[in-house]
SEBAVO-882847 format. One line per 10 residues: number of its first residue (from 1); their letters; for each residue x, y, z negated of C-alpha. Coordinates in nm, 3 decimals. Each point is the difference from the previous one (the first is absolute). Example, Ala and Ser with C-alpha at 12.3 -4.5 7.8 and 13.67 -1.06 7.14 Angstrom:
residues 2
1> AS> 1.230,-0.450,-0.780 | 0.137,0.344,0.066
//
This chain:
residues 514
1> MDTPSQRDVI> -10.254,-7.709,-3.844 | 0.195,0.102,0.309 | 0.218,0.312,-0.028 | 0.048,0.232,0.298 | 0.328,-0.038,0.189 | 0.267,0.269,-0.010 | -0.069,0.082,0.366 | -0.371,0.050,-0.071 | 0.081,0.227,-0.292 | 0.238,0.216,0.212
11> SSQVHPFDKV> -0.251,0.017,0.286 | -0.277,0.109,-0.233 | 0.219,0.285,-0.124 | 0.049,0.157,0.349 | -0.252,0.275,0.067 | -0.185,-0.021,0.335 | 0.114,0.357,0.079 | 0.364,-0.107,-0.037 | -0.054,-0.281,0.248 | -0.135,0.240,0.259
21> TVLCISFLFT> 0.294,0.234,-0.057 | 0.252,-0.280,0.061 | -0.178,-0.102,0.320 | -0.004,0.357,0.130 | 0.367,0.055,-0.074 | 0.090,-0.326,0.175 | -0.207,0.097,0.302 | 0.157,0.346,0.022 | 0.349,-0.146,-0.031 | -0.068,-0.249,0.280
31> VSFSFCQASA> -0.142,0.267,0.229 | 0.291,0.237,-0.076 | 0.258,-0.269,0.065 | -0.167,-0.098,0.328 | -0.016,0.365,0.105 | 0.372,0.047,-0.077 | 0.085,-0.307,0.200 | -0.214,0.111,0.291 | 0.149,0.350,-0.004 | 0.355,-0.124,0.054
41> ATISGKVLFK> 0.129,0.114,0.341 | 0.197,-0.183,0.268 | 0.276,0.128,0.226 | 0.058,-0.220,0.302 | 0.156,0.029,0.341 | 0.269,-0.117,0.240 | 0.366,0.068,0.067 | 0.065,0.061,0.369 | 0.319,0.003,0.203 | 0.069,0.220,0.303
51> GPLPKLEKIR> 0.294,-0.027,0.233 | 0.207,-0.271,0.171 | 0.016,-0.330,-0.185 | 0.335,-0.068,-0.169 | 0.206,-0.307,0.076 | 0.026,-0.234,-0.297 | 0.325,-0.189,-0.049 | 0.002,-0.377,-0.026 | 0.101,-0.133,-0.341 | 0.274,-0.262,0.024
61> MGADPVCEHA> -0.045,-0.259,-0.276 | 0.251,-0.256,0.127 | 0.231,0.058,-0.298 | -0.249,-0.188,-0.220 | -0.156,-0.314,0.157 | -0.289,0.008,-0.249 | -0.097,0.346,0.123 | 0.046,-0.089,0.366 | -0.209,-0.319,-0.019 | -0.284,0.182,-0.178
71> HSEEVLEENF> -0.096,0.178,0.324 | -0.091,-0.159,0.333 | -0.004,0.337,0.180 | 0.237,0.293,0.000 | -0.021,0.230,-0.302 | -0.004,0.378,0.044 | 0.057,0.290,-0.236 | -0.290,0.106,-0.224 | 0.086,0.367,-0.042 | -0.218,0.128,0.286
81> VVNPNGTLKD> -0.304,-0.213,0.092 | -0.252,0.153,0.242 | -0.333,-0.184,0.016 | -0.174,-0.073,0.335 | -0.255,0.276,-0.072 | 0.271,0.267,-0.026 | 0.013,0.011,-0.378 | 0.289,-0.065,-0.237 | 0.036,-0.292,-0.236 | 0.169,0.016,-0.343
91> VFVYVKKGLE> -0.063,0.368,-0.065 | -0.042,0.077,-0.370 | -0.288,0.247,-0.064 | -0.061,0.137,-0.349 | -0.125,0.294,-0.206 | 0.306,0.216,-0.053 | -0.157,0.294,-0.189 | -0.329,0.062,-0.180 | 0.003,-0.259,-0.277 | 0.239,0.177,-0.238
101> GEKFEPPKKP> -0.084,-0.072,-0.363 | -0.221,-0.300,0.080 | 0.081,-0.341,-0.146 | -0.080,-0.335,0.157 | 0.052,-0.347,-0.143 | 0.223,-0.226,0.212 | -0.154,-0.323,0.135 | 0.042,-0.309,-0.214 | 0.063,-0.215,0.305 | 0.365,-0.005,0.121
111> FVLDQKGCRY> 0.086,0.116,0.349 | 0.189,-0.271,0.193 | 0.297,0.082,0.224 | 0.090,-0.318,0.189 | 0.318,-0.096,0.182 | -0.112,-0.229,0.278 | 0.175,-0.077,0.326 | 0.284,0.223,-0.121 | -0.227,0.306,0.011 | -0.177,0.193,-0.272
121> SPHVFGIQIH> -0.378,-0.025,-0.006 | -0.149,0.254,-0.006 | 0.245,0.237,0.168 | -0.164,0.311,-0.152 | -0.224,0.001,-0.307 | -0.118,0.205,-0.296 | 0.010,-0.077,-0.370 | -0.092,0.187,-0.318 | 0.244,0.080,-0.278 | 0.009,-0.266,-0.273
131> QTLQIVNSDS> -0.165,-0.251,0.236 | 0.185,-0.331,0.023 | 0.187,-0.059,0.325 | 0.046,-0.373,0.056 | 0.279,-0.079,0.248 | -0.012,-0.349,0.151 | 0.252,-0.197,0.208 | -0.191,-0.230,0.237 | 0.311,-0.092,0.201 | 0.241,-0.285,-0.062
141> TLHNVHALPA> 0.297,0.236,0.015 | 0.160,0.262,-0.221 | -0.150,0.350,-0.009 | 0.120,0.293,-0.205 | -0.251,0.273,-0.086 | 0.162,0.342,-0.033 | -0.237,0.284,-0.093 | 0.131,0.350,0.075 | -0.221,0.250,-0.185 | 0.113,0.356,-0.069
151> KNAQFNLGMP> -0.211,0.061,-0.312 | -0.044,-0.351,-0.142 | 0.256,-0.255,-0.111 | 0.173,-0.198,0.275 | 0.018,-0.378,-0.005 | 0.200,-0.244,0.209 | -0.099,-0.362,-0.058 | 0.082,-0.325,0.177 | -0.276,-0.251,0.079 | 0.172,-0.323,0.114
161> LQGMKLEKSF> -0.290,-0.245,-0.043 | -0.316,-0.051,0.204 | -0.307,0.089,-0.207 | 0.199,0.218,-0.240 | -0.188,0.302,-0.144 | 0.113,0.326,-0.160 | -0.212,0.266,-0.167 | 0.081,0.371,-0.012 | -0.184,0.331,-0.048 | 0.060,0.372,0.052
171> NTPEVMVKFK> -0.053,0.276,-0.254 | 0.018,0.313,0.217 | -0.191,0.095,0.319 | 0.225,-0.009,0.308 | -0.067,-0.001,0.374 | 0.167,-0.204,0.143 | 0.206,-0.273,-0.170 | 0.206,-0.210,0.239 | 0.062,-0.373,-0.048 | 0.270,-0.182,0.194
181> CEVHPWMASY> 0.159,-0.343,0.001 | 0.377,-0.002,-0.041 | 0.021,-0.343,0.164 | -0.207,0.079,0.310 | 0.061,0.364,0.098 | -0.303,0.024,0.231 | -0.242,-0.055,-0.291 | -0.160,0.319,-0.133 | -0.319,0.103,-0.175 | -0.136,0.330,-0.137
191> AGVLDHPFFD> -0.223,0.064,-0.301 | -0.197,0.312,-0.085 | -0.004,0.019,-0.380 | -0.287,0.219,-0.128 | -0.177,0.085,-0.324 | -0.345,-0.041,0.161 | -0.176,-0.260,0.218 | -0.083,0.220,0.302 | 0.230,-0.135,0.270 | -0.014,-0.236,0.295
201> TTHEQGSFEL> 0.223,-0.144,0.276 | -0.108,-0.012,0.363 | -0.019,-0.342,0.163 | -0.084,-0.137,0.346 | -0.267,0.264,0.072 | 0.204,0.291,-0.135 | -0.278,0.096,-0.243 | 0.004,0.088,-0.369 | -0.261,0.057,-0.273 | 0.031,0.172,-0.336
211> KDIPDGDYEI> -0.307,-0.091,-0.203 | -0.170,0.138,-0.315 | 0.180,0.334,0.002 | -0.149,0.255,-0.243 | -0.098,0.351,0.108 | 0.298,0.218,0.074 | 0.238,0.171,0.240 | 0.272,-0.238,0.110 | 0.314,-0.019,0.206 | 0.023,-0.330,0.186
221> EAWQERLGML> 0.335,-0.122,0.132 | 0.084,-0.267,0.258 | 0.351,-0.148,-0.012 | 0.160,-0.188,0.290 | 0.339,-0.165,-0.028 | 0.158,0.158,0.307 | -0.217,0.302,0.071 | -0.021,0.155,-0.346 | -0.306,0.151,-0.169 | -0.317,0.180,0.107
231> TQKVIVRGSE> -0.231,0.183,-0.243 | -0.359,0.126,0.009 | -0.223,0.184,-0.247 | -0.341,-0.154,-0.067 | -0.291,0.115,-0.218 | -0.252,-0.262,-0.114 | -0.325,0.048,-0.190 | -0.254,-0.249,-0.126 | -0.021,-0.332,0.182 | 0.101,0.126,0.343
241> TKNIEFSFQS> 0.240,-0.179,0.232 | 0.265,0.213,0.166 | 0.162,-0.131,0.318 | 0.344,0.134,0.088 | 0.274,-0.089,0.245 | 0.375,0.021,-0.011 | 0.182,0.024,0.331 | 0.370,-0.081,0.011 | 0.207,0.069,0.308 | 0.325,-0.140,0.135
251> ATSSETASSS> 0.317,0.205,-0.005 | -0.015,0.039,0.380 | -0.363,0.106,0.016 | -0.075,0.364,0.076 | -0.329,-0.014,-0.186 | -0.028,0.134,-0.353 | -0.121,-0.206,-0.290 | -0.325,0.080,-0.177 | 0.189,0.099,-0.315 | 0.352,0.089,-0.105
261> VKPSTTAQNN> 0.244,-0.291,0.023 | 0.269,-0.046,-0.262 | 0.296,-0.235,0.045 | -0.025,-0.322,-0.199 | 0.274,-0.133,-0.225 | 0.081,-0.262,0.262 | 0.036,0.263,0.269 | 0.231,0.201,-0.226 | 0.217,-0.305,-0.065 | 0.019,-0.080,0.371
271> ALVTPGADDT> 0.106,0.357,0.068 | 0.311,-0.057,-0.212 | 0.141,-0.228,0.269 | 0.206,0.222,0.226 | -0.030,-0.041,0.378 | 0.234,-0.265,0.133 | 0.034,-0.172,-0.339 | -0.238,-0.281,0.090 | 0.233,-0.296,0.059 | -0.274,-0.263,0.032
281> AVINAYQRNK> 0.099,-0.081,0.356 | 0.365,-0.049,-0.102 | -0.099,-0.228,-0.289 | -0.237,-0.212,0.208 | 0.252,-0.028,0.285 | 0.212,-0.245,-0.201 | -0.074,-0.360,0.094 | 0.129,-0.279,-0.219 | 0.215,-0.245,0.196 | -0.148,-0.333,0.098
291> RWWLPDEASS> 0.318,-0.205,-0.042 | -0.002,-0.305,-0.221 | 0.336,0.096,-0.145 | 0.089,0.297,-0.224 | -0.231,0.305,0.004 | 0.111,0.336,0.136 | 0.271,0.203,-0.171 | -0.162,0.313,-0.148 | 0.253,0.121,-0.262 | 0.348,0.146,0.015
301> YAGSMDYVFY> 0.166,-0.307,-0.154 | -0.215,-0.272,0.156 | 0.264,-0.061,0.271 | 0.278,-0.053,-0.257 | -0.211,-0.244,-0.198 | -0.090,-0.190,0.316 | 0.370,-0.026,0.092 | 0.083,-0.157,-0.338 | -0.301,-0.228,0.036 | 0.110,-0.123,0.343
311> VILYITGAVF> 0.358,-0.064,-0.114 | -0.125,-0.211,-0.291 | -0.247,-0.175,0.232 | 0.272,-0.088,0.252 | 0.240,-0.134,-0.268 | -0.265,-0.204,-0.185 | -0.140,-0.117,0.333 | 0.341,-0.121,0.114 | 0.055,-0.180,-0.331 | -0.346,-0.156,0.020
321> FAVQGLLIYF> 0.051,-0.141,0.349 | 0.355,-0.115,-0.087 | -0.119,-0.187,-0.310 | -0.296,-0.156,0.178 | 0.220,-0.096,0.295 | 0.254,-0.170,-0.229 | -0.281,-0.175,-0.182 | -0.136,-0.143,0.323 | 0.353,-0.095,0.115 | 0.072,-0.180,-0.328
331> LIRYRRKEGI> -0.333,-0.186,0.014 | 0.088,-0.132,0.344 | 0.378,-0.045,-0.042 | -0.012,-0.172,-0.340 | -0.326,-0.189,0.029 | -0.019,-0.349,-0.145 | 0.183,-0.269,0.204 | 0.051,-0.373,-0.045 | 0.334,-0.091,-0.164 | 0.079,0.356,-0.117
341> KATYYHGNNR> -0.017,0.078,-0.370 | -0.041,0.354,-0.134 | 0.291,0.148,-0.193 | -0.042,0.238,-0.296 | 0.227,0.309,-0.028 | 0.027,0.184,-0.332 | 0.093,0.334,0.155 | 0.226,0.199,0.231 | 0.166,0.312,-0.138 | 0.082,0.144,0.340
351> VEVIWTVIPA> -0.361,-0.022,0.119 | -0.130,0.149,-0.324 | 0.238,0.297,0.031 | -0.113,0.057,0.360 | -0.374,-0.002,-0.074 | 0.057,0.227,-0.301 | 0.234,0.257,0.155 | -0.188,0.046,0.329 | -0.344,0.079,-0.160 | 0.174,0.231,-0.249
361> MILIYLVLLS> 0.165,0.194,0.283 | -0.331,0.025,0.184 | -0.174,0.136,-0.311 | 0.276,0.257,-0.059 | -0.032,0.110,0.362 | -0.378,0.040,-0.034 | 0.040,0.201,-0.321 | 0.244,0.239,0.168 | -0.220,0.021,0.310 | -0.318,0.082,-0.192
371> QKTYSQVKGK> 0.164,0.237,-0.250 | -0.033,0.300,0.232 | -0.367,-0.066,0.068 | -0.071,-0.073,-0.368 | 0.168,0.326,-0.103 | -0.207,0.188,0.257 | -0.327,-0.151,-0.120 | 0.061,-0.040,-0.375 | 0.276,0.252,-0.062 | -0.043,0.372,-0.055
381> LPEDALRVEV> -0.355,0.117,0.066 | -0.036,0.315,0.215 | -0.076,0.311,-0.206 | -0.184,0.188,0.275 | -0.256,-0.278,0.045 | -0.379,0.018,-0.023 | -0.093,-0.151,-0.336 | -0.293,-0.238,-0.033 | -0.118,-0.221,-0.285 | -0.163,-0.335,0.076
391> AAEQFAWNIR> -0.176,-0.176,-0.288 | -0.091,-0.360,0.084 | -0.300,-0.158,-0.170 | -0.234,-0.289,0.064 | -0.078,0.052,0.286 | 0.093,0.342,0.137 | 0.287,0.240,0.064 | -0.058,0.327,-0.191 | 0.203,0.269,0.176 | 0.078,0.338,-0.158
401> YPGADGKFGT> 0.164,0.311,0.147 | 0.114,0.292,-0.217 | -0.193,0.322,0.054 | 0.128,0.354,0.044 | 0.186,-0.017,-0.333 | 0.212,-0.294,0.125 | -0.078,-0.207,-0.311 | -0.183,-0.330,-0.042 | -0.281,-0.038,-0.252 | -0.145,0.352,0.031
411> VDDIIKVNQL> -0.344,0.116,0.112 | 0.112,0.090,0.352 | 0.125,-0.350,0.087 | -0.131,-0.150,0.326 | -0.129,-0.351,-0.065 | -0.074,-0.256,0.272 | -0.076,-0.373,-0.007 | 0.154,-0.235,0.257 | 0.080,0.298,0.223 | 0.361,0.118,0.019
421> HIPIGKPVRV> 0.082,0.296,0.227 | 0.356,0.110,0.081 | 0.175,0.210,0.268 | 0.230,-0.147,0.262 | 0.374,0.066,-0.035 | -0.008,0.099,-0.368 | 0.126,-0.220,-0.289 | -0.271,-0.123,-0.237 | 0.069,-0.107,-0.359 | -0.260,-0.237,-0.141
431> KLISISKDGK> -0.026,-0.074,-0.371 | -0.163,-0.340,-0.053 | -0.177,-0.093,-0.324 | -0.244,-0.273,-0.100 | -0.321,0.093,-0.185 | -0.329,-0.164,-0.096 | -0.356,0.123,-0.042 | -0.011,-0.096,-0.367 | 0.352,0.128,-0.067 | 0.104,-0.332,-0.154
441> HPVIHSFFLP> 0.065,-0.260,0.267 | 0.195,0.127,0.302 | 0.134,-0.266,0.236 | 0.282,-0.030,0.255 | -0.062,0.135,0.351 | 0.229,0.042,0.301 | 0.000,0.314,0.216 | 0.049,-0.124,0.357 | 0.038,0.210,0.317 | 0.106,-0.247,0.271
451> EFRIKQDVVP> 0.084,0.257,0.270 | 0.211,0.198,-0.246 | 0.181,-0.310,-0.136 | -0.111,0.078,-0.355 | -0.100,-0.265,-0.250 | 0.032,0.108,-0.362 | -0.149,-0.179,-0.302 | -0.206,0.218,-0.233 | 0.061,-0.134,-0.351 | -0.205,0.108,-0.307
461> GLPTEIWFQA> 0.202,0.224,-0.229 | 0.278,0.048,0.255 | -0.047,0.311,0.221 | 0.195,-0.035,0.325 | 0.092,0.260,0.262 | 0.051,-0.071,0.368 | 0.040,0.224,0.303 | -0.044,-0.014,0.374 | -0.019,0.228,0.301 | -0.250,-0.063,0.277
471> TKAGKFEIAC> 0.122,0.010,0.360 | -0.336,-0.067,0.172 | -0.337,0.170,-0.035 | -0.303,-0.226,-0.032 | -0.202,-0.211,-0.238 | 0.155,-0.292,-0.190 | -0.118,-0.254,-0.254 | 0.095,-0.006,-0.369 | -0.019,-0.355,-0.133 | 0.046,-0.161,-0.339
481> AELCGLGHYR> 0.250,-0.285,0.043 | -0.054,-0.143,-0.349 | -0.294,-0.218,-0.107 | -0.147,0.242,-0.254 | -0.338,-0.161,-0.069 | -0.314,-0.137,0.164 | -0.060,0.328,0.183 | 0.355,0.015,0.139 | -0.125,-0.026,0.359 | -0.188,0.333,-0.043
491> MRGFLTVHTQ> 0.310,0.194,-0.106 | 0.062,0.166,0.332 | 0.101,0.359,0.064 | 0.090,0.213,0.298 | 0.293,0.230,0.073 | -0.053,0.288,0.243 | 0.314,0.164,0.140 | -0.077,0.353,0.123 | 0.195,0.256,0.189 | 0.134,0.265,-0.239
501> EGFNAWLQKE> -0.268,0.246,0.111 | -0.273,-0.262,-0.033 | 0.115,-0.095,-0.349 | 0.007,0.364,-0.109 | -0.357,0.043,0.127 | -0.115,-0.318,-0.179 | 0.169,0.109,-0.324 | -0.150,0.349,0.018 | -0.346,-0.142,0.058 | 0.030,-0.239,-0.294
511> MSQL> 0.119,0.279,-0.230 | -0.294,0.221,0.106 | -0.243,-0.268,-0.122 | 0.136,-0.013,-0.354
//
């Protein structure tokens, strides 16, 4: 005899009234959920620009061939892009006030910040707290991502390999967080970090849309990198769509903006540069010589080192031609002839004394000649010099300046990668050390500044100090003259020599971003 299944038994125990109740509750829940979804409001609109169009500077990428070859057309700044329809691109629009006390889960999907063509993509974006930020290097050159938040933890990480990925997140809301590349100074990106998902960035049409906003009274803010912030108050109810506009104006326009404008962080930082301190024209005026021989002399002792070099070159050159000339003479004069037999000589004391004494005297002369230059370069280091620490690793130059406290290794240190800035006419003391990413396997590098006549090995476990004083303003290359690994060819830095005023302005700006 067949016995009823467990499912049949359970089904027979459910009262028909209970089934109806479950169906009704499910129906009501579905209707309520659909109603809630339909009642969510939308705030949309455009960001307009009024006034004369600004002139965007051309970005010069010639210092890195990978960057230069990534673009077939000229590349302009991204900090002020006006669309053809009179709207602004890359304006961050978000709910600033009205969501206090609300909690929103961050997206599971990471947000991707790409480095492609030696530019950040996107230039301006939004991200929620605790959401994963995935940073990607799509270029076959070194990038260094330096995040400069005020409320969250900073990070400064090198990305030397194409396809390399890093993941970070933020724990505190902050508008805006700047990202820059220490290797390519023109690279910049800005992130609005929020604890809710109601934000958007304007694109080619200058429009934005904040969807699914619950009922409430809100303050909406629009942030633009150069023009600052505009705010508006908006009230939304039910499933309505509110259309608003923000209207930015140029500094020379006599028109007033539609709301109060506040200076952005970038504008505040730019204001720190005093008038007349911009030495860009002086720096770019320097043109590297086109001669095939020695590069220009750009340090205070480069001339002395060149003099010693030329003396040694002339002496060794004379000896070389004399030896080769005698060799050719002997080959011709004592060539094989019929009836003449070669004679073997054991030695000649007089000749041996001559070819021993003369080279010894030449070497003593060179030692005495170079002693003055050696003492100048390797002797007592100047005490009033600007102090810089350069940590060489595979495959980057990590450059550190002491902050206001004058000490290395404190929170106010200024850290750069592959970018060394110094003033003209002031001694600079550089402490060279070798480090590694894993802390276990540092290798030998060589700090090489051809125009300054500096080539100093950087040996693991052996800190070394050198000094120099620049005599020309401009941009120069820092090379590694030691085969330090498979990525040795990528270990390339740049030295910028400022005027004293320009260096002070650069230093003040860097300190303001800490």
